[in-house]
N, C-alpha and C positions, 0 to 999 in steps of 0.2 A: 525930493528923493535924496536919500543919504548914500554916500559912497562908502564902500567897505574900507576900513582903516586897518592896514596890516599891523601897525604899531599897537593899536588897541587889542588886537588878537593876541599878540605876544605878551602884552601886559597882563591879560587875563590868564594866560598859561602860567606866567611867572607867579601870579598871586594865588593860583589854585593850589590846594593841598597836594603834596606829592603822593602819588599812589604807590610808590615803591619804598616808602618809609618803613623802617623796622619798628616794632613795638618798643623794643629796648635797643639802644646802641650796642654794638660789639666793640669791646675795648681791646686794641692791639698795642703791643709793646714794640717800639722801634729798636733798631740795633743800638741806639744810645740810651735806652731805658725810658724813653718818653712815651707816655700813653697817648694814643690817638683813638678817638671815638668815631666809629663808622656807623652812620645813622640810616643808611638807605642802600638799596640794591645798586644804585648808580655809584655811590661812594665806594662800595665794596668792589664793583666792577673796575672802577678807575684804579683802586689800590692794586687789584690783581694784574691789570695790564702793565703796571709799573714793575711787577715782580721780575727778577732776572730770568731770562729764558733758560739758562743752564740749570735753574732750580725748579722748573715746572715739571709736574708729574700728573698721573691720572686724577688724583684728588684735586689738583689745581684746575684741571679741565672741567671737572664736575662743578666746582664752585663758580668758575667763570661762566659756564653755560647756564647754570642756575640763576645767577644774577642777571644775565642777559634775558632769560626767559621771564623773570619777574618784571623786568623793566618793560617787556612787551605785553605783560598781562597774561602770559601763558601758564604761569604757575603762581602759587601763593607766595607772597613776599617772605613770610616766615619760613617757608621751605628753603628759599634761597639763603636766608639768614643762617639756618641750620647747616647748610652745605658750607657756607663761608666759615662758620665757627669750627666745624669739623676740620676743614683745611688748616685754619689758623692754629688749632690745637696740635695737629700733626707737625706743623712747622715750629712749634713751641714759641709762638708769638702771641697767643691768646693771654690776656691779663689773668693773673693767678686766681683771683676770686671768681672769674667767669669759668675758668678751667675746672675749678672745684665743683661748681654747679653742674657743669656738663658731666663730670665723672659721677656725681651723685644721681643724676637722672638716668644713667645707662642701665641701672639695675631695675628700673621701674617699667611698668607696662605702658607708660606715657611716651616712651621714645626719647629721642634727642631733642634739643632745642627746636 
């Protein structure tokens, strides 16, 4: 009879592919001009929770709740990515080449990212 090994359980979780990974990372520019790639709903959520409370607005809340819902499997990860991109664009921290792509998609029937 084998006993359940909790360490093996967590190793399996760590090795499993992340279900909240974005198809393409979102590139954010820091206040120092350093690009940071956000690759998952969890990373976006962590980035958002570090955002100053005084600068949070309704778009922030949508992005935060979208990332949380994606991590819980309640919405599609790419929907959360789109919410995060829209918030980052409003804050003017979305990397310029990504922002150009978002603007170009707005006029199409395909919707935002």
